Structure formats: structure tokens, C-alpha cells
C-alpha positions, 0 to 999 in steps of 0.5 A: 190539141184536137176538139175531140181530145179537149171534149174528152178531157172535159168529160173526164174532169166532170166525172172526177168532180162527180166522184168528189160529190158522190164520195161526200154524199156517201160520208154524210149518209154513213154519218147519219146511219151511224147515229142510230146503230148504237141505239138499241131497244132495252132488254125487257124483264120477264115479268112486266107487271110492275115495270117502270117503263119511264125508267126503262126507256129513259136512256133511249130518250136522251139517245133519240134526242141526240139523234134528232139534233145531230140529224138536223145538223148533218142534214143542214150541213149537207144542204149547204154543201150541196148548194155550194158544190152546185157552183163548182165547175173544177177542183184542185188539191186545195178543194180536196183537202178542205173538203176532206177536213170538213167531212172529218168533222161530219164523221165525228158527229156520231161520237159526239152525239154518243157522248151527250146521249149517255155521259153528261153529268153535273160533275162531267160537262166535257161531252157537251163541250165536245159536241159544241166544238164538233159543230163549231169546227165543222162549220168553220171547215165549211166556211174555209171551203166556201171561201176557197171556192168562191173568193180565194180561187174564184176560177173554180166556180161558175161565173156569175151568181155573185149574190147567191155565192155571197149568201152561201158564204155569209150564212156559213160565216154568221153560223160559224161565229154564232156557234163559237159564241155559244161555246164561249158563253158556255165555258164562261158560265161554267167558270163562273158557276163550276158547281152548277153545270146545268147553267151551261145549258142556258147558252144553248138558247143563244142558238135559236135566237142567233139563227133567227137574227141571222135569217133576218140579216141574210134575208136581203141576200137570199136568192129569190127561189129560196124565199 
């Protein structure tokens, strides 16, 4: 094979990899955009003199809360995806499949967010569990992709940078475990107190506590440029 043909093949491969990355970025952008589409300004009555604005805008408060939480999750997953793909130099069908599986749960974020925004009731806890499951599966899919690129098929990533790769992998692993623990605790609480669904929300406090512990545990692996 001539040097010209080899150089052309490398350029084509880089272009194909860039298409994978651009497609992934587009999915993230669309998922974030879809979060806001269903949020509409409430219809105002003609006579505003005795309007209870708190009651009028209360549904929007929950929608914007779901938007902010989902925006943080999607933005965090995008940042992790960016860091991981920074070390990817080749791709194969395994990367494509795992990346699409991960992006599927990014796309379902607007659906899950819409559920917790307008359908959570004391007698209907399902939307909360659907949302936590969505986050958990998204994190698990990211972990699977990370493990495949860095450890199962290490030839796909650039050589070296072992500490950085380990940090990215362990952060994804610990976060996945944390979210599944939150889901498990929420289900256990609901089983123990089926008539007190609001108690299940106590499990969500484990998330910031777990993230704080996770960051302290990962500090020794953190790349110097991120400290």
C-alpha cells in the first residue's frame, strides 16, 4: 500500500470518527432542547385583579425544576462523553452499538422529565422511579462504553494516559453504583411505607451525599489540569 493511500485511509477514518462525535453532540443538543418545548406560559384570564399567581404558575415551577435537574444530568453526561471520546482514535461496530445504546437513554430524558413534572402524586409514584431508572440506565450504558473503549478494546484509544482513563472509568462506575443504590433505597422505602410515598424522596438525599464521597475518593486519580 502506497503512502498516499495510507494517508487517505487515515483521513477518511478520522472523518468517520468525527461524524460519530458530531452525531452524538447533536443528540445531546436535541434532548436538551426538547426539555423546554412542552413548557408553555399559562393562559391568563382577562381579569387579573383577583388572580392567584402562585396557583397559576405552580405547574410551571415543577416543569422548570424538572428542566433544571435534567439539564444538569444531560450536561454532565455530555461532559463525560467528551472526555472519554478525547482518547478515542478508532471505532468499530462495538463502539457504535454501545454509543447508540447510551444515546437512547439521553433521548428519553425529556419523557422522564415530563413524568416527574406533571404526574407525581402520593398514590402514583411510578414517574419518580421511571426517572431514576432512566438516569441509572444512562449511567450504566456510559460505563459499558467506557469499559469497552479503555479496557476491553484498548487498541481503540490512544496509548498512554492510563491515569486519566482510570479516572474517567472509576467516576462512571461509582456514579452508576450510586444511582442504583438510590433506586434500591427508594423502592425499599415505598415497600415499607406504601401509604407514605413522600418518604421515597428521602432517598434522593443520598445522591449529593454520594457525589461528595465519590469526589473525595476520586481525588487521588483526578488529572492535574482538572484540580
